[in-house]
C-alpha positions as CSV (number, residue, x, y, z in Angstrom):
1,M,68.6,267.5,94.4
2,A,65.0,266.8,95.5
3,R,64.4,263.1,96.2
4,R,61.7,260.8,97.1
5,R,61.7,257.0,97.8
6,G,62.6,255.5,94.5
7,R,61.6,258.7,92.6
8,L,63.3,261.9,91.3
9,T,61.1,265.0,91.2
10,A,60.8,267.3,88.2
11,K,63.1,269.7,90.0
12,A,66.0,267.1,89.6
13,M,65.4,267.2,85.9
14,T,66.2,270.9,85.6
15,S,69.1,270.9,88.2
16,A,72.7,270.5,87.2
17,M,73.8,267.0,88.3
18,P,77.3,266.3,89.7
19,D,79.4,263.5,88.2
20,D,78.0,261.2,91.0
21,A,74.4,261.8,91.8
22,P,72.7,260.3,94.9
23,V,69.8,258.2,94.0
24,T,67.4,256.3,96.1
25,M,66.7,252.9,94.4
26,A,63.7,250.8,95.3
27,T,63.0,247.3,94.3
28,G,60.2,245.4,95.9
29,A,60.2,246.0,99.6
30,W,63.8,247.4,100.0
31,S,65.4,250.7,99.3
32,V,69.0,251.8,99.3
33,D,70.9,255.0,98.7
34,V,73.6,254.8,96.1
35,M,76.1,257.2,94.3
36,A,75.1,256.7,90.7
37,P,77.3,258.1,87.9
38,V,75.0,260.3,85.8
39,H,75.9,258.5,82.6
40,L,74.5,255.4,84.1
41,L,71.0,256.8,84.6
42,P,68.6,255.8,81.8
43,R,67.3,258.6,79.5
44,A,63.7,259.4,79.7
45,R,61.3,262.2,78.7
46,G,60.0,264.0,81.6
47,A,60.2,263.4,85.3
48,A,57.7,260.5,85.1
49,G,59.8,258.7,82.6
50,L,63.0,259.1,84.7
51,A,61.3,258.0,87.8
52,A,60.0,254.9,86.1
53,G,63.5,254.1,85.0
54,L,64.9,254.5,88.5
55,S,62.3,252.4,90.2
56,V,63.8,249.3,88.6
57,Y,67.3,248.1,87.8
58,W,69.3,248.4,84.6
59,Q,69.6,245.8,82.0
60,S,72.8,247.1,80.5
61,V,75.3,249.7,81.7
62,P,76.9,252.1,81.0
63,R,74.9,252.3,77.7
64,A,72.3,255.0,78.5
65,G,68.8,254.4,77.7
66,S,69.0,250.6,78.1
67,A,65.9,249.0,79.2
68,S,65.4,247.7,82.7
69,Y,63.2,245.4,84.8
70,G,62.1,244.9,88.3
71,G,59.7,242.2,89.1
72,R,60.2,240.2,85.9
73,V,62.6,240.0,82.9
74,D,62.1,242.4,80.0
75,N,62.4,239.8,77.4
76,Q,62.6,242.1,74.4
77,A,65.5,244.1,76.0
78,E,67.2,240.9,77.0
79,A,67.0,239.5,73.4
80,R,68.2,242.7,71.9
81,E,71.1,243.3,74.1
82,F,72.2,239.6,74.0
83,L,72.3,239.4,70.2
84,R,73.9,242.8,70.0
85,T,76.7,242.0,72.3
86,R,77.3,238.6,70.7
87,R,77.5,240.2,67.3
88,A,79.8,242.9,68.5
89,R,82.4,240.5,69.9
90,L,82.6,238.4,66.6
91,T,85.2,239.8,64.1
92,P,85.0,239.3,60.4
93,Q,88.2,237.3,60.7
94,L,86.8,235.0,63.3
95,A,83.7,234.4,61.1
96,G,85.7,233.8,58.0
97,I,84.5,236.9,56.1
98,I,86.8,238.9,53.9
99,S,86.4,242.5,54.9
100,G,88.0,245.5,53.2
101,G,87.8,249.2,54.0
102,R,86.8,251.0,57.2
103,R,84.1,249.5,59.4
104,R,81.8,251.4,61.6
105,V,81.1,248.5,63.9
106,A,83.3,246.6,66.2
107,G,82.1,243.2,65.2
108,L,80.0,241.8,62.3
109,R,77.4,243.8,60.6
110,R,73.7,242.7,60.8
111,E,73.8,241.8,57.1
112,E,76.8,239.6,57.6
113,V,75.1,237.7,60.4
114,A,72.0,237.3,58.3
115,L,74.1,236.0,55.4
116,L,75.9,233.4,57.7
117,A,72.6,232.3,59.2
118,G,70.8,232.1,55.8
119,V,68.0,234.4,56.7
120,S,67.1,237.8,55.3
121,V,68.5,241.0,56.7
122,D,65.2,242.3,57.6
123,Y,64.3,239.1,59.5
124,Y,67.6,239.2,61.5
125,A,67.2,242.9,62.2
126,K,63.8,242.2,63.6
127,M,65.3,239.5,65.8
128,E,68.0,241.8,67.0
129,R,65.3,244.4,67.9
130,G,64.2,241.8,70.5
131,T,61.3,240.2,68.6
132,L,61.8,236.5,69.1
133,A,58.3,235.4,69.3
134,G,57.6,232.8,66.5
135,V,61.2,232.3,65.5
136,S,61.6,228.6,64.8
137,P,64.2,226.5,66.7
138,D,66.0,226.0,63.4
139,V,66.4,229.6,62.7
140,L,67.6,230.1,66.3
141,D,70.3,227.3,65.8
142,A,71.3,228.9,62.5
143,V,71.8,232.4,64.2
144,A,73.7,230.6,67.1
145,R,76.0,229.0,64.6
146,A,76.6,232.3,62.7
147,L,77.4,234.1,66.0
148,Q,79.5,231.2,67.3
149,L,77.6,230.8,70.5
150,D,78.6,228.1,72.9
151,E,76.2,225.6,74.5
152,A,75.1,227.8,77.3
153,E,74.5,230.8,74.9
154,T,72.5,228.7,72.5
155,E,70.3,227.5,75.2
156,H,69.9,231.0,76.5
157,L,68.8,232.3,73.2
158,H,66.2,229.3,72.9
159,D,65.0,230.2,76.5
160,L,64.5,233.9,75.5
161,A,62.5,232.8,72.4
162,R,60.3,230.6,74.5
163,A,59.7,233.2,77.0
164,A,58.7,235.6,74.2
165,G,56.0,233.2,73.0
166,P,52.3,233.0,74.4
167,V,52.1,232.9,78.1
168,R,51.6,229.4,79.2
169,A,50.2,228.1,82.4
170,R,52.7,228.2,85.2
171,G,54.4,224.9,85.7
172,R,55.0,223.2,89.0
173,T,56.7,225.4,91.5
174,T,59.6,224.1,93.3
175,S,59.2,223.8,97.2
176,A,61.8,225.9,99.1
177,T,62.0,222.9,101.6
178,V,64.6,220.2,101.1
179,R,63.1,216.7,101.2
180,P,64.3,214.5,104.1
181,S,65.6,212.0,101.6
182,L,67.9,214.6,100.0
183,Q,69.3,215.6,103.5
184,R,69.9,212.0,104.3
185,L,71.7,211.6,101.0
186,L,74.0,214.6,101.9
187,D,74.5,213.2,105.4
188,A,75.6,209.9,104.0
189,V,78.4,211.4,102.2
190,T,81.3,211.7,104.7
191,G,84.3,211.9,102.5
192,A,83.6,215.1,100.5
193,P,81.7,218.4,100.9
194,V,78.4,218.3,99.3
195,W,75.5,220.7,99.3
196,I,72.5,221.9,97.4
197,T,71.8,225.4,96.0
198,N,69.1,227.1,93.9
199,P,69.4,229.6,90.9
200,R,69.5,232.5,93.4
201,K,72.6,231.0,94.9
202,D,70.9,230.4,98.2
203,T,72.4,227.5,100.3
204,L,69.6,225.0,100.8
205,A,71.3,222.0,102.5
206,T,74.7,220.8,103.4
207,N,76.6,217.9,105.0
208,A,79.0,218.3,107.8
209,L,82.1,218.9,105.7
210,S,80.5,221.5,103.4
211,R,79.2,223.2,106.5
212,A,82.7,223.5,107.8
213,L,84.1,224.4,104.4
214,L,81.6,227.2,103.7
215,A,81.4,228.5,107.2
216,P,82.8,232.0,106.3
217,M,80.0,232.5,103.8
218,L,77.4,230.7,105.8
219,D,78.1,232.7,109.0
220,D,78.4,236.0,107.3
221,P,75.5,238.1,108.8
222,A,74.9,240.2,105.7
223,S,74.7,237.3,103.3
224,G,72.1,235.1,104.8
225,G,73.6,231.9,103.3
226,N,73.5,233.4,99.8
227,N,76.7,233.2,97.9
228,A,75.9,235.9,95.4
229,R,75.4,238.4,98.2
230,F,78.6,237.2,100.1
231,T,80.6,237.5,96.8
232,F,79.6,240.9,95.9
233,L,78.8,242.6,99.3
234,S,81.2,241.2,101.8
235,P,84.9,242.2,101.8
236,A,85.6,238.8,103.3
237,A,84.7,237.2,100.0
238,R,87.9,238.4,98.3
239,V,90.1,236.7,100.9
240,Y,88.0,233.5,101.0
241,Y,88.0,233.2,97.2
242,P,91.5,233.8,95.9
243,D,90.2,233.7,92.3
244,W,87.4,236.2,93.2
245,E,87.3,237.7,89.6
246,H,86.6,234.3,88.0
247,G,84.1,233.3,90.5
248,A,82.3,236.6,90.3
249,D,82.1,236.3,86.5
250,S,80.6,232.8,86.9
251,I,77.9,233.8,89.4
252,V,76.6,236.7,87.3
253,A,76.7,234.6,84.2
254,S,74.8,231.7,85.8
255,M,72.2,234.1,87.2
256,R,71.6,235.6,83.9
257,S,71.0,232.1,82.4
258,A,68.5,231.4,85.2
259,A,66.7,234.7,84.6
260,G,66.3,233.9,80.9
261,R,64.9,230.5,81.8
262,N,62.6,231.7,84.5
263,P,61.6,235.3,83.6
264,H,58.8,235.2,86.3
265,D,61.0,234.2,89.1
266,K,60.4,237.4,91.3
267,P,62.8,236.5,94.2
268,L,65.6,236.0,91.5
269,T,64.9,239.3,89.8
270,D,64.6,241.1,93.1
271,L,68.0,239.8,94.1
272,I,69.5,240.9,90.8
273,G,68.0,244.3,91.3
274,E,69.5,244.5,94.8
275,L,73.0,243.5,93.6
276,V,72.9,245.8,90.4
277,T,72.1,248.7,92.9
278,R,74.5,247.9,95.6
279,S,77.5,246.6,93.7
280,D,79.4,248.2,90.8
281,E,81.2,244.9,90.2
282,F,78.0,243.1,89.8
283,R,76.4,245.8,87.6
284,Y,79.2,246.0,85.0
285,R,79.3,242.1,84.8
286,W,75.5,242.0,84.3
287,S,75.8,244.6,81.4
288,A,78.0,242.1,79.6
289,H,75.1,239.7,79.0
290,N,77.4,236.6,79.5
291,V,75.8,233.3,80.3
292,R,77.4,230.2,81.5
293,F,76.8,226.6,82.8
294,H,78.2,225.9,86.3
295,R,78.6,222.2,86.1
296,T,82.3,221.4,86.6
297,G,85.6,223.0,87.2
298,T,88.2,223.9,89.9
299,K,87.8,226.1,92.9
300,R,90.4,227.7,95.2
301,I,89.4,228.5,98.7
302,R,91.5,230.2,101.5
303,H,89.9,228.9,104.7
304,P,90.7,230.8,107.9
305,D,91.0,227.5,109.8
306,V,92.8,225.3,107.2
307,G,94.6,227.5,104.8
308,D,94.7,227.2,101.0
309,L,92.6,224.6,99.5
310,E,92.0,223.5,95.8
311,F,89.2,221.4,94.7
312,T,87.6,219.9,91.6
313,Y,83.8,220.2,91.6
314,E,81.0,218.6,89.9
315,G,77.4,219.9,89.7
316,L,74.4,217.6,89.3
317,E,71.0,218.8,88.3
318,L,68.0,217.6,90.6
319,P,65.2,217.0,88.0
320,D,62.5,216.8,90.6
321,S,63.4,220.3,91.9
322,P,64.0,222.4,88.8
323,G,67.0,224.7,89.1
324,W,68.5,223.2,92.1
325,M,72.0,221.8,91.8
326,L,73.9,219.4,94.1
327,Y,77.6,220.3,94.2
328,A,80.4,217.9,95.4
329,Y,84.0,219.0,95.9
330,T,87.0,216.6,95.9
331,P,90.4,218.0,96.9
332,S,93.1,218.3,94.3
333,R,95.6,220.3,96.4
334,V,95.9,221.5,100.0
335,R,98.5,223.7,101.5
336,R,98.6,223.5,105.3
337,P,99.4,226.7,107.1
338,R,102.2,226.7,109.7
339,N,99.7,227.1,112.6
340,A,97.5,224.3,111.4
341,S,97.4,221.2,113.5
342,S,98.2,218.0,111.9
343,S,94.6,216.7,112.5
344,S,93.1,219.6,110.5
345,V,94.2,218.5,107.0
346,A,96.2,215.8,105.4
347,S,99.2,216.6,103.2
348,P,98.3,216.6,99.5
349,Q,101.4,214.4,98.9
350,H,99.7,211.5,100.7
351,A,100.5,207.9,99.7
352,P,97.8,206.1,97.6
353,D,96.7,204.0,100.6
354,R,96.2,207.1,102.7
355,P,92.8,208.9,102.9
356,P,92.4,212.1,101.0
357,P,92.6,215.5,102.7
358,R,89.8,216.3,105.1
359,I,88.5,219.3,106.9
360,D,88.1,219.0,110.6
361,T,84.4,220.0,111.1
362,G,85.0,221.0,114.8
363,G,81.5,219.6,115.7
364,R,79.8,222.2,113.5
365,G,76.5,221.2,111.9
366,P,75.1,221.6,108.3
367,G,75.1,224.6,106.0
368,D,76.1,225.1,102.3
369,R,77.0,226.9,99.1
370,P,79.4,227.2,96.1
371,T,80.9,230.2,94.3
372,G,81.2,231.0,90.7
């Protein structure tokens, strides 16, 4: 098959493709060869259309013909696929609808959603085609209730509607530099790992404990301190994160939320394009259109120097730096490996007057980042 950088020639259109076709994908300044199953390639008329489809990443897979975007979010495709997938997962039984006979759709019909939301069928059909511009917040909330969306999904729907409206002046951009006062705050916390991240899952700042805890991710040469790259591109992540599947789901869902909130964040969409191209695991999760808040929960880590750790985490938004989150981990359980020194970590069965488990930093300095 004839290939160019990020393009397929007309000859490729007429050639018989194998089950796995090599494709050079280009997004921004990078390019990578991947073995792409043919059914994942977007349908297009003519070589120019196919080339355009391959120069950016897919919104939804494996559904052929799905829209894609490169430097920014395709808002109409986002809204269409988000509403379609939410409707498909909701059965008549869950929605309290009595349904008889055979059904041609997996979930609710459009007219059933319209009935539950109190809008006309034509109006909801227009929304599901991706046209959210001008839809009132009350109607969005009614549709969210009809589809039984959770808080994160409802906010995502509102974000998509806002992005579909008239282009407004760009707001204040967040500096990539951590303020000295924030770093001093992190350094002042000596009893727990704390760090700051952005929507792209970059590690921006840490204290000593988080630098030690997150060392396998921060020191991974291919990750560059980015937890999304580490999770999906480094084999070490599956060892470091025992609950890898759950963490991977959470990362993709939070990145999709961020993309809906900030459709013009080119570094974010470039990273998504890279991961969609290089990781099958990321690509199929991205196609699910799931969104999620990453504010609190538990995290298990298998640290090479300490052993199995279990934490409860809290995420705090930093209002003066939109999109940034400060995460703090407190230990809930620690299992010490046989070769671990007694000074590395305290037993989880400590008495109430003893200090909580701590990680020996070994003199290592700052760094940072969460998973999931």
